[in-house]
C-alpha positions as CSV (number, residue, x, y, z in Angstrom):
1,X,47.7,71.3,150.6
2,X,49.5,67.5,151.5
3,X,46.9,66.0,149.3
4,X,46.9,69.0,147.0
5,X,50.4,68.7,146.4
6,X,50.2,64.8,145.8
7,X,47.3,65.4,143.5
8,X,49.6,67.5,141.4
9,X,52.1,65.2,141.1
10,X,50.1,62.2,140.2
11,X,48.7,64.3,137.4
12,X,51.7,65.0,136.2
13,X,52.8,62.0,135.9
14,X,49.3,60.8,134.3
15,X,49.6,63.9,132.6
16,X,52.8,63.6,131.4
17,X,52.0,59.6,130.0
18,X,48.9,61.5,128.2
19,X,50.3,64.5,126.7
20,X,53.4,62.5,125.4
21,X,51.3,59.5,123.9
22,X,48.8,62.1,122.4
23,X,51.5,63.9,121.0
24,X,53.4,60.6,119.5
25,X,49.8,59.8,118.4
26,X,49.6,62.8,116.3
27,X,52.2,60.9,114.4
28,X,49.5,59.1,113.0
29,X,47.5,61.7,112.0
30,X,49.8,63.5,109.4
31,X,50.5,59.9,108.0
32,X,46.9,58.7,107.9
33,X,45.7,61.9,106.0
34,X,48.9,61.9,103.6
35,X,48.4,58.1,102.8
36,X,44.8,57.7,102.8
37,X,43.7,60.6,100.1
38,X,40.8,63.0,101.6
39,X,38.4,62.0,98.3
40,X,38.7,58.5,99.2
41,X,37.1,59.1,102.7
42,X,39.2,56.4,104.3
43,X,40.1,58.4,107.3
44,X,36.0,59.1,107.2
45,X,35.8,55.4,107.7
46,X,38.6,55.2,110.6
47,X,36.5,58.2,112.5
48,X,33.9,56.8,112.6
49,X,34.9,53.3,113.5
50,X,36.6,54.1,116.4
51,X,33.4,56.2,117.7
52,X,31.6,53.1,117.7
53,X,34.4,51.6,119.7
54,X,34.5,54.9,122.4
55,X,30.6,53.9,122.7
56,X,31.1,50.3,123.2
57,X,33.9,50.8,125.6
58,X,32.0,52.6,128.1
59,X,29.3,49.7,127.7
60,X,31.6,46.8,128.1
61,X,33.0,48.7,131.4
62,X,29.4,49.4,132.7
63,X,30.5,52.0,135.5
64,X,32.5,49.3,136.8
65,X,36.0,51.3,136.8
66,X,33.9,54.5,139.6
67,X,32.1,51.6,141.0
68,X,35.6,49.7,141.9
69,X,37.4,52.8,143.2
70,X,34.0,53.5,145.3
71,X,33.9,50.1,147.1
72,X,37.5,49.6,147.3
73,X,37.9,52.9,149.6
74,X,35.0,52.5,151.4
75,X,35.1,52.3,155.2
76,X,35.3,49.3,156.7
77,X,36.5,47.5,153.5
78,X,39.3,44.7,154.7
79,X,39.2,42.8,151.6
80,X,40.1,45.0,148.9
81,X,41.4,42.2,146.3
82,X,38.0,40.6,147.0
83,X,36.9,44.0,145.5
84,X,39.2,44.2,142.5
85,X,38.9,39.8,141.5
86,X,34.7,40.6,141.4
87,X,35.5,43.3,139.1
88,X,38.2,42.0,137.0
89,X,35.5,38.7,136.7
90,X,32.3,40.6,135.7
91,X,33.9,43.0,133.3
92,X,36.0,40.2,131.6
93,X,32.5,37.9,131.5
94,X,31.0,40.2,129.3
95,X,33.5,41.2,127.2
96,X,33.5,37.6,126.3
97,X,29.8,37.6,125.9
98,X,29.9,40.4,123.7
99,X,32.9,39.1,121.2
100,X,31.0,35.8,121.0
101,X,27.4,37.5,120.2
102,X,29.1,40.1,117.5
103,X,31.3,36.8,115.5
104,X,28.1,34.9,115.4
105,X,26.3,37.8,114.0
106,X,29.1,39.4,112.0
107,X,27.3,39.7,108.8
108,X,24.2,41.4,110.1
109,X,25.9,43.6,111.8
110,X,28.1,44.4,109.6
111,X,25.4,44.8,106.8
112,X,23.5,47.5,109.2
113,X,26.6,49.7,110.2
114,X,27.5,50.0,106.4
115,X,30.1,48.0,106.1
116,X,29.0,44.8,105.0
117,X,32.0,44.3,102.5
118,X,34.3,44.5,105.2
119,X,32.9,43.0,107.8
120,X,36.5,42.2,109.0
121,X,36.9,45.8,110.2
122,X,33.8,45.5,112.9
123,X,35.2,41.5,114.0
124,X,39.0,43.1,115.0
125,X,37.4,45.9,116.7
126,X,34.6,44.3,118.6
127,X,38.0,42.1,120.1
128,X,40.1,45.1,120.2
129,X,37.5,47.0,122.4
130,X,36.9,43.8,124.7
131,X,40.3,43.7,125.4
132,X,40.1,47.5,126.3
133,X,37.3,46.9,128.7
134,X,39.0,44.5,130.6
135,X,42.3,46.6,131.0
136,X,40.5,49.2,132.5
137,X,40.3,47.5,135.6
138,X,43.8,46.3,135.8
139,X,44.6,50.0,134.8
140,X,42.5,51.3,137.8
141,X,44.1,49.0,140.4
142,X,47.6,50.7,139.3
143,X,45.9,53.8,140.1
144,X,44.5,53.0,143.5
145,X,48.2,51.4,144.3
146,X,49.4,54.6,143.2
147,X,51.5,52.8,140.6
148,X,51.6,55.9,138.3
149,X,55.1,54.8,136.8
150,X,54.3,51.7,135.6
151,X,50.8,53.4,134.6
152,X,52.5,55.6,132.2
153,X,55.0,53.5,130.8
154,X,52.0,50.7,129.9
155,X,50.5,53.6,127.9
156,X,53.1,54.6,126.2
157,X,54.2,51.1,125.4
158,X,51.1,50.6,123.7
159,X,51.3,54.0,121.6
160,X,54.8,53.6,120.6
161,X,54.1,49.7,119.4
162,X,51.4,51.0,117.8
163,X,53.0,54.1,116.0
164,X,56.0,51.5,115.0
165,X,53.8,49.4,113.2
166,X,51.7,51.9,111.9
167,X,55.0,53.4,110.2
168,X,56.2,50.3,108.9
169,X,53.4,49.5,107.0
170,X,52.8,53.0,105.4
171,X,55.9,53.9,104.9
172,X,58.3,50.7,104.8
173,X,55.8,48.8,102.9
174,X,54.1,51.7,101.1
175,X,50.3,50.6,102.0
176,X,47.3,52.4,102.1
177,X,44.6,49.8,103.4
178,X,42.6,51.3,106.2
179,X,42.3,47.6,107.6
180,X,45.9,47.3,108.6
181,X,45.1,50.0,110.9
182,X,42.7,48.2,112.6
183,X,44.8,44.8,113.0
184,X,47.6,46.6,114.0
185,X,45.7,48.4,116.5
186,X,44.2,44.7,117.8
187,X,47.9,43.1,117.9
188,X,49.2,46.4,120.0
189,X,46.2,45.9,122.8
190,X,46.7,42.2,123.1
191,X,50.3,42.3,123.8
192,X,49.9,44.8,126.7
193,X,47.2,42.9,128.4
194,X,49.6,40.2,128.9
195,X,51.9,42.9,130.3
196,X,49.3,42.8,133.4
197,X,50.0,39.4,134.2
198,X,51.5,40.6,137.6
199,X,48.3,42.6,138.4
200,X,46.2,39.2,137.3
201,X,47.9,36.6,139.4
202,X,48.6,35.8,142.7
203,X,45.3,36.1,144.3
204,X,42.4,33.9,144.2
205,X,40.2,35.0,141.5
206,X,36.7,35.1,143.4
207,X,33.5,36.4,142.4
208,X,31.3,37.7,145.6
209,X,28.0,38.3,144.2
210,X,26.6,40.1,147.4
211,X,29.3,42.7,146.6
212,X,28.5,42.6,142.8
213,X,25.2,43.5,143.6
214,X,25.8,46.3,145.8
215,X,28.7,47.2,143.0
216,X,26.3,47.1,140.0
217,X,23.5,49.0,141.9
218,X,26.1,51.5,142.3
219,X,27.1,51.3,138.9
220,X,24.1,51.3,136.3
221,X,23.5,55.3,136.9
222,X,27.3,55.7,136.2
223,X,27.1,53.4,132.8
224,X,23.8,55.8,131.8
225,X,25.9,58.8,132.6
226,X,28.6,57.3,130.7
227,X,26.7,56.5,127.6
228,X,25.5,59.9,127.3
229,X,28.6,61.3,128.2
230,X,30.0,58.9,125.1
231,X,27.4,60.0,123.2
232,X,28.3,63.3,123.9
233,X,31.9,63.0,121.8
234,X,31.0,60.6,119.6
235,X,27.1,61.0,118.3
236,X,28.3,63.4,116.0
237,X,30.7,61.1,114.2
238,X,27.8,58.4,114.3
239,X,25.2,60.5,113.2
240,X,27.4,62.0,110.2
241,X,27.4,59.3,107.5
242,X,23.6,58.9,107.9
243,X,22.2,62.4,108.1
244,X,24.7,64.8,106.1
245,X,24.3,65.3,102.3
246,X,27.1,66.1,99.9
247,X,28.0,69.5,100.3
248,X,30.6,71.2,97.9
249,X,31.2,68.0,96.3
250,X,32.1,66.1,99.1
251,X,30.6,62.9,100.3
252,X,29.6,62.5,104.0
253,X,32.4,60.5,104.8
254,X,34.5,62.8,103.1
255,X,33.2,65.2,105.4
256,X,33.5,63.5,108.6
257,X,37.0,62.8,107.7
258,X,38.0,66.6,107.4
259,X,36.5,66.9,110.8
260,X,37.7,63.9,112.2
261,X,41.6,65.3,111.2
262,X,41.0,69.0,112.5
263,X,39.2,67.5,116.1
264,X,42.4,65.9,116.7
265,X,44.2,69.4,116.7
266,X,41.9,70.2,119.5
267,X,42.4,67.3,121.5
268,X,44.8,69.3,123.5
269,X,41.7,69.8,125.8
270,X,41.1,66.1,126.0
271,X,44.7,65.4,127.2
272,X,44.4,67.1,130.3
273,X,41.1,66.4,130.9
274,X,41.8,62.7,131.4
275,X,45.4,63.4,133.5
276,X,43.3,65.0,135.6
277,X,40.9,62.8,135.5
278,X,43.1,59.7,136.3
279,X,44.6,61.7,139.5
280,X,41.8,63.2,140.5
281,X,38.8,60.2,141.3
282,X,40.8,58.3,143.4
283,X,42.0,61.9,145.1
284,X,38.2,62.5,145.6
285,X,37.1,59.4,147.3
286,X,40.0,59.1,149.2
287,X,40.0,62.8,150.4
288,X,35.8,62.5,151.1
289,X,36.8,62.4,155.3
290,X,39.1,65.3,155.7
291,X,37.4,68.5,157.3
292,X,39.0,71.0,154.1
293,X,38.1,68.2,151.4
294,X,35.6,71.2,149.4
295,X,37.9,73.9,150.1
296,X,40.7,71.6,148.1
297,X,37.9,70.7,145.5
298,X,37.2,74.1,144.6
299,X,41.0,74.7,144.5
300,X,41.7,72.1,142.3
301,X,38.2,73.3,139.6
302,X,40.0,76.9,139.5
303,X,43.8,75.1,138.5
304,X,41.7,73.0,136.0
305,X,40.3,75.6,134.2
306,X,43.7,77.9,134.4
307,X,45.3,75.3,132.6
308,X,42.9,74.3,130.3
309,X,42.2,78.1,129.2
310,X,46.2,78.4,128.8
311,X,46.4,75.3,126.7
312,X,43.2,76.6,124.7
313,X,45.2,79.9,123.9
314,X,48.2,78.1,123.3
315,X,46.7,75.8,120.5
316,X,45.1,79.3,119.0
317,X,48.4,81.0,119.1
318,X,50.5,78.6,117.4
319,X,47.6,77.3,114.8
320,X,50.0,78.3,111.7
321,X,52.1,75.6,113.3
322,X,50.0,73.0,114.2
323,X,47.9,73.0,111.3
324,X,50.9,70.8,109.9
325,X,49.6,68.1,111.8
326,X,46.9,67.3,109.0
327,X,47.6,67.1,105.0
328,X,46.8,70.4,103.3
329,X,43.6,68.6,102.0
330,X,42.3,68.6,105.3
331,X,42.7,71.7,106.4
332,X,39.9,74.0,105.2
333,X,38.1,72.6,108.4
334,X,40.1,73.7,110.8
335,X,37.5,76.6,112.2
336,X,36.2,74.1,114.1
337,X,39.0,73.6,116.6
338,X,38.7,76.6,118.9
339,X,34.8,75.6,119.3
340,X,35.8,71.9,119.7
341,X,38.1,73.1,122.9
342,X,35.5,74.8,124.1
343,X,33.2,72.1,124.0
344,X,35.8,70.4,125.6
345,X,36.8,72.2,128.5
346,X,33.2,72.6,129.6
347,X,33.4,68.7,129.6
348,X,36.1,68.9,131.8
349,X,34.5,71.2,134.2
350,X,31.5,69.2,134.1
351,X,33.6,66.0,135.2
352,X,35.3,67.7,138.0
353,X,31.8,69.0,139.2
354,X,30.7,65.2,139.1
355,X,32.0,64.7,142.3
356,X,29.5,65.3,144.1
357,X,26.7,63.0,143.7
358,X,29.0,60.5,143.6
359,X,30.2,61.2,146.9
360,X,26.7,61.3,148.7
361,X,26.1,57.9,146.4
362,X,23.5,59.6,143.9
363,X,24.8,58.7,141.2
364,X,21.6,58.9,138.8
365,X,21.9,62.7,139.0
366,X,24.6,62.3,136.5
367,X,22.6,60.3,134.3
368,X,20.5,63.0,134.3
369,X,22.1,65.9,133.5
370,X,24.3,63.4,131.1
371,X,20.9,62.5,129.6
372,X,20.2,66.1,129.0
373,X,23.0,67.3,127.5
374,X,23.1,63.9,124.9
375,X,20.1,65.1,123.9
376,X,20.7,68.7,123.2
377,X,23.5,67.6,121.1
378,X,22.0,65.1,119.4
379,X,18.8,67.3,118.2
380,X,21.5,70.0,116.9
381,X,23.6,68.1,115.3
382,X,20.6,66.1,113.5
383,X,18.7,69.5,112.9
384,X,22.1,71.1,111.2
385,X,24.1,68.7,110.0
386,X,22.4,68.3,106.7
387,X,22.7,72.3,106.2
388,X,26.2,73.4,108.0
389,X,28.2,70.2,107.9
390,X,30.6,69.7,110.3
391,X,30.2,73.1,112.2
392,X,27.0,71.7,113.4
393,X,29.2,68.9,115.0
394,X,31.1,71.3,116.7
395,X,28.4,74.1,118.0
396,X,26.6,70.6,119.7
397,X,29.6,69.9,121.5
398,X,29.5,73.2,122.8
399,X,25.0,72.9,123.5
400,X,25.2,69.8,125.0
401,X,28.2,70.3,127.4
402,X,27.1,73.4,128.4
403,X,23.5,72.2,128.9
404,X,25.0,69.3,131.5
405,X,27.8,71.5,133.0
406,X,25.4,74.0,134.2
407,X,22.6,71.4,135.5
408,X,25.5,69.8,137.7
409,X,26.8,73.0,139.2
410,X,23.1,74.4,139.8
411,X,21.8,71.1,141.4
412,X,25.0,70.7,142.9
413,X,25.3,73.3,144.7
414,X,21.8,72.6,146.3
415,X,23.0,69.0,147.6
416,X,26.8,69.6,148.3
417,X,27.5,73.6,147.9
418,X,31.2,73.9,147.4
419,X,32.4,77.8,147.3
420,X,33.9,77.7,144.0
421,X,35.9,80.7,143.4
422,X,33.7,81.9,140.6
423,X,35.1,85.9,140.8
424,X,39.0,84.7,140.1
425,X,37.4,81.9,137.3
426,X,35.8,84.7,135.5
427,X,38.7,87.2,135.3
428,X,40.8,84.1,133.8
429,X,37.8,83.4,131.5
430,X,37.8,87.1,130.3
431,X,41.4,87.6,130.2
432,X,41.1,84.6,127.6
433,X,38.7,85.9,125.9
434,X,40.4,89.1,125.3
435,X,43.9,87.4,124.1
436,X,41.9,85.5,121.2
437,X,40.3,87.9,120.0
438,X,43.8,89.9,120.0
439,X,45.1,86.5,118.3
440,X,42.3,86.0,115.8
441,X,42.0,89.7,114.7
442,X,45.9,89.9,114.0
443,X,45.9,90.6,109.9
444,X,46.8,87.1,108.4
445,X,48.9,89.5,106.1
446,X,51.2,90.2,108.6
447,X,54.8,88.3,108.6
448,X,54.3,84.6,110.1
449,X,57.3,86.0,113.1
450,X,55.2,88.9,114.0
451,X,51.9,87.1,114.5
452,X,53.4,84.6,116.7
453,X,55.6,86.6,118.5
454,X,52.5,89.0,119.9
455,X,50.6,85.5,120.1
456,X,53.2,84.4,122.3
457,X,52.9,88.0,124.1
458,X,49.5,87.2,125.1
459,X,50.3,83.5,126.8
460,X,53.3,85.3,128.5
461,X,51.0,87.9,129.7
462,X,48.5,85.1,131.0
463,X,51.2,83.0,132.6
464,X,52.6,86.0,134.6
465,X,48.5,86.8,135.6
466,X,48.8,82.8,137.2
467,X,52.0,83.3,138.9
468,X,51.0,86.6,140.6
469,X,47.9,86.2,141.5
470,X,47.7,82.6,142.4
471,X,50.9,82.8,144.8
472,X,53.7,81.0,142.5
473,X,56.0,83.9,143.0
474,X,55.9,84.3,146.2
475,X,56.2,80.5,146.8
476,X,59.8,80.9,144.8
477,X,61.0,83.8,146.8
478,X,60.4,81.9,149.9
479,X,62.0,78.8,148.7
480,X,65.1,81.0,147.7
481,X,65.3,82.0,150.9
């Protein structure tokens, strides 16, 4: 129980930095959608370029973040700084090589990506993603040392600087050029890198070739897994401009901008998943030798599902308020939000299931599962985007993540069986489905205050069920005594 409390404490800190950070970042969504007219496709460009960045970030870290946690916690490891410095040098060297290659071939690469007129977009984001990849390792080192406060402060510092600079450009200077979105991001990323000077000095930078070979052998299936996993999140946005047709008089980039803006509302699922991951990965590897570890994993899974379902109901229940995050021209795509959130919940469950093959050093299974899910997602996108537009993207996510989740669960029960409380989880899923239907079928002509009141009652009923059946009420009573 002490381990679970530690996990929850770290999750709260990481979660607050992630949730507050994403909330602050939401300030940019109404700003961008207001300043970049939907017809211009400008927000579609931002959505597409950042999708490439997310994919490249996985490639440039090549599974070394997870390998770092595995080897620094490995039994008999007496030199954690040896693992840390080796990881830093490996990731940093790959990042430098990547930037050099992109800058040398900037013209052809920009033309291939469809940005021949704006190669500066590609050059700036190449440097930015290389810095981001390098930062992942000192951020992981902070997590290893349980320095959650500094981790959160650095994450929030980047976000505050980024928002302030964007507000200054778009509001004070009256700008509307996509170029400055990327330029501001690059400047803020470089500044945060400088703030890691304590984590990057005071020890000998030494590359242990033998250790690196072992880490790469462990990490390459995670790289394949990561590529497939990030493609599950970004393939639709990368594919969209190349296969979409003009629908209802809207160009592919216009449609992509609408979809990208609406997906931002659904990203509360990604916040919770990411926050949980930051605390969960070091927790899993640190607790693997405990006798009650499997029971703890099962409880952690249940609470993760409970919190994500609650978040799902909160977003759906207050959609009439949350829709104002984006400008009116983009709101025609709001129907994708519940579907995308379901996909995000499945992705979170899949991540929580993934620990079993990491613990037994069979990460190749993750590559197979994510690869299968990715193939399903890509197939659905390619086949149905031309006819159904961004609705196909939303359902493709459900199909892809659902495939990976189910494969990981059934194979995992054979190789590393964990008795998850499936009955209790099914009850929560059923309650969520019922409350969702109530919220959706409440007549739109009813007053807003009444609809929000009904939705709030549904949320409170869900929370009351959690408090009663998970023992929180009894815990509160015991503390009062």
